[in-house]
Steps between C-alpha positions, in 0.01 A plus 500: 500500500284265713373622834711407798299269724574474870377232739440577867287400794147633544503711816194612694527845344477340153174315567263764364704532179501121458123496558436756226737319264307174546161672489584660166666197343389179668214478750280802576277299736687556827427814700786717623407469868499118473838510326653718771350285773646185345860608467527716809385214723795377707529121495871497575734750667707703256375356171765558232266653239158449340649325200702643209436739214651605170534873435578671166523879471364530855190303395403159633491245217479175696437363848514175693327545836553301819353443845738406782417306815647272762396159636612319810662166423679244716840653427388860562354750252450449126481805276245477217486707183168460321533636148201677353429719196765464229452733204725677250383718212556352154789726405707375794370142523852366434594632845234294682738225608722753674216565743470130585878466534514796739216356708663158534842650570375598846652255745326328790148479354263229388321637192139428411280591205127445556333681210729456200331501160552195281721688252778524763483145640803384302696812595442416865629147442803637315589702810480193724143525628314178570129472437206390711165441330171547682128519422239754607179346639154632578324342799122557507386691810197293595266579791551286806198557719663365812805724452446669835682216667682553825795312356621769257519863607624811320707809578536809280640764737874548427609489864292190571648335193863543605429380855376173351812425292849367553789738439574415134140519380440803722774686312341412165170644626666820625698544178181487292283737699355812341548392139212639293229238436692224683316341792600258774308276732546206734299181509576314821404216730612432853810323364609676180472817293499589132602843369348583161625797295262578215316759298151527354478558126270451204605240246306532176238684700472233769601588860783280625729453797862490383739334748867595505613321814397221737706450814356150553401328172394180675259690723359677194434167330342345809267799542459595134120484496463721807759750378357531148151527646626783721625689195162453333299618800724788611663625177234384252759332279395202289832321479850501650806526274818335622814351348574131531837580657322669793291193587586164653221333299256612231140497629240301312296694241780756453532635146829552318489854367862543387763233442876511451565816701879508509684650797879531519771497763878536498687385810460257787134478603543192721389681815252735335128451443518549125288604332313757707335815372561709810784755485446540127330705230194274536409696811465818295485459124385152395123545484 
């Protein structure tokens, strides 16, 4: 007689078990403390779950994880469910679609999927997701000897950063504090400010700045040489990685390093800044 499989939400007390299930069967690269930090971070009051899981004989056999957050829009508050790791062991793979159906059955959310593998693209489309295609660029960090201009100043202290921002961007900064390896800084002039959320990583052995979020893409483009020079001189990175969807324009001499990156959404994104990599697994796992 086949095992009885139950489907239920992933609660906070299930997170360690889900971690060990994925470590043993899917991706051993994430550390337990990072995993706990990711899902126990509160980006919306009273999140419904951390995704859904399949259980057979009291053993986890499949999971579909999720990060929940809220954004202010003109009509009030929009709830966002960003879907993440989706994995089912081979024996129960036929149950995979039940996880997606359960996720989408939650009312009142816009759903996003920012790291889907190509083998599930068509499944996303079958469930009503629409796609957005972007490209990852590398901008050379070249020295600019007259960088120390009085026109562009920097802030790195968390309290100084939030004092420099309007309420919506300030909340994004606060929500992404104290995430391992994630850094924030402000570039500002007398008239405007740019919040950058980024990390420093090695890509094929080369040190790089990896940008997740720009609060003011136009300001980034206008000051791209100074900003990239700053990363070179202060973080010793040789290039800056950033997605096309995060920029207003692509700087000259930028190199395409990955094309046709497909991101998905399901719901009305008219008033949302889609796509963004904040409030998602990219802050923790996508290295």
